[in-house]
Every structure is written in structure tokens, then in C-alpha cells.
N, C-alpha and C positions, 0 to 999 in steps of 0.2 A: 917252398915252405907246403906240407904234407900234412892236411886233412886225418885226421885220425877216428875224433867223431866229437858229436855237440849236444851239450845238456840245456835241456827248452830252464826257462826260468822258474812258471810252475811244478818239475820236476825235480828244483833244484830245493825249490823253498816246502815243500814234500816230504824234504833227506839228511834238508840243515833241519825240521821240526822235529822230525822221527830221530835224529843224530844227541836233539839234544835233550830228549824224552830219555831216552835209554840212557844216557849221560849222566841224567838224576839220579837214575834208576843207580846210580854204579857200577855201569857196564863196565870193562875191558872195551881197551884200541879194536883188538880182534872178536872181540863179541857182539861189537856198534856196525862194524861192517859185515862181520855176518848175518849180522838180523837185516840190515839193510838191503844184501843181495839178495835174504828168501825173498821181503816184500816188492821190491822192485825187479824181485825176479830179473840179476842180472851176474854172472859169474867169470873169472877168471881176470882179462886186462880189461874189462868194459869194467867190470865190479872197483879194479884200483882206478879208475880214470875216474868213478863217479864219485868219490870216497874225497880222491885230491879233491877235485871242484867242488864241490859239498864246501869245503874249503875260501875257498874264492871266491862263490857264494859271499859266503860269512862277509866275506871280508866286504866287496863290495852288495848292500843291499839293495843301494838306490837306483831303483828303472833302468837292472839287469834284464836282459831280454833274452840271453842267453851266455851258456861258458864254452868256446870252440876249443880242441883237445890237439892242434899242433904239433909237429917235426921239423923242426930246424933244416932243411940238407949245408951239406959245409961251406962257411965264408957267407950264409945267408942270417941277417938281424933281425931280433925279436923281436915283435911289435908293443907298440907304448902300451905300459899297463901288466904286459904278459908278466907272468909268472911262472918260471923254470921248479917242474919237480919234476927230480930221478932227469930222464930226456927228454920228456914230454912239457911242452909250453900252454899254458892256460894262459886263453882270452880271453876275457870277460868283455863281451857286447854290451853297447845302454839303449834305448829307448831314445831319439830321435825328438823333443815335446816338437812343433812347429809353435812358431810365434803368431797369434793375429798382429797385424798391422790395420790399422783404417786409416781407406782413403781419402787422401788428402785433397783438400776440394777449395776448387780456382776461383778464386778473389775475381768478385765481382769487376769487370770490365777484363780482365785480365787475359792473357791469352791458353788458356783453357779450352774444355769443349764446351760447344758453343748452347745450347741448349734451342731444347724444340716443340714447335709455332705451337700456338693450340690449335687443338683435332689436326693437329701432323700426326705423322706413324710412332706408333712409341708411348705416347701420350695419351690415349682415350684410357677415359675410366668406364667407358660404357662397356660391358658385357659385351662380347666375341658372340653374333651369331653362328648360325648353321653354316658349314663351309658346302650346302647342296644349295645354297641362297637364300630367300628369305622362304615362309611359311604364311601358309592361305590368310591366317589375319593379319601380317605385316605387311601382308599386299597389301587390304582393304584398306590400312589404316593409312596407309600411304597415295590411296588413289585417293581419301577423306581431307585429307592435308591437302594434294595435291587440287581438287576440285576450287575446295575453301579461297586458298591463293590463289584463286583464278576470276571468280568470283568479286574477291578483293579487290584483285589489279582493273576490274569492267569496273564496279561500283568511282579507283579511283579517277580511272578517263575520264568522266562525265561531269 
């Protein structure tokens, strides 16, 4: 399979709108093709492929990503959904939607992930400190707390 060209969805959508507007005005297919060539700056085979790709895009508008234009070698089979016009095959490609799947929670007592212990890594709700150590204010608070704890322990011994 040899790729000839491709047309993205936004180009095809704009071409389809222009083609329907020109057809509504009563233009002939030759006039429409000429007008599209001038609008999208295409000529020759590229214009012919574009005109045919617009028809393919019109048949498959939902979630269309692009239309590939390919030529097949002898013995090759056409891909699924490919539409043959003259010697070229027009293959529409679609967007794949990713569906969100909620994680399954293990039942209590089941063989799931073990819960973290209070105060262990990952469960702390306190804001993280500086990566360079404690600030002078934090050191002073810690020293006050340690002095108060020593005083309470010494009074308990008495």
C-alpha cells in the first residue's frame, strides 16, 4: 500500500461546507471543483483527490480524524471502510475515544492493597516543610516543646 496524500478533518469540513454552499447556488460540479481549487490552493491530482475525499468525509462525519488516499499494489486487499474511486482508495480514520474506568476498591479484609498506617509515608496531611531543613521559627517552637516536655517529665518523677 502506497500513501498518496492525506487530508485532515478541519480541511475536509471546510471543503464540505464550501461545496454545499456552491451547490446551493446552483454551480456545476466542474465549477465547484474549480472554486475549491482556488480556495484551498490545490490543482491537478491533489485537487481531484481532495474533491473525492470530501465525498468520503460527507459519508463519515462522526469522529473523523483524516482521510488517507492510498494506491494498492497487485495482490493487496483494501482496508476496511476504504472507498475506491478510480484507481485510488480513500480510507477514513476515526478518533479513538478513551473511556474512563473507575478503579475497583478492595473490600475490607480482602486481598487488596494494605492501608497506610497513621503517620506513615503518604498519609500526612500536614504541609511539607522546606527541603533545606527547618526554619528558625520552627526550630524555636521545637525547642520550646522539648523544654516543656522535660519539665513535665521531671514533675511526674517527683
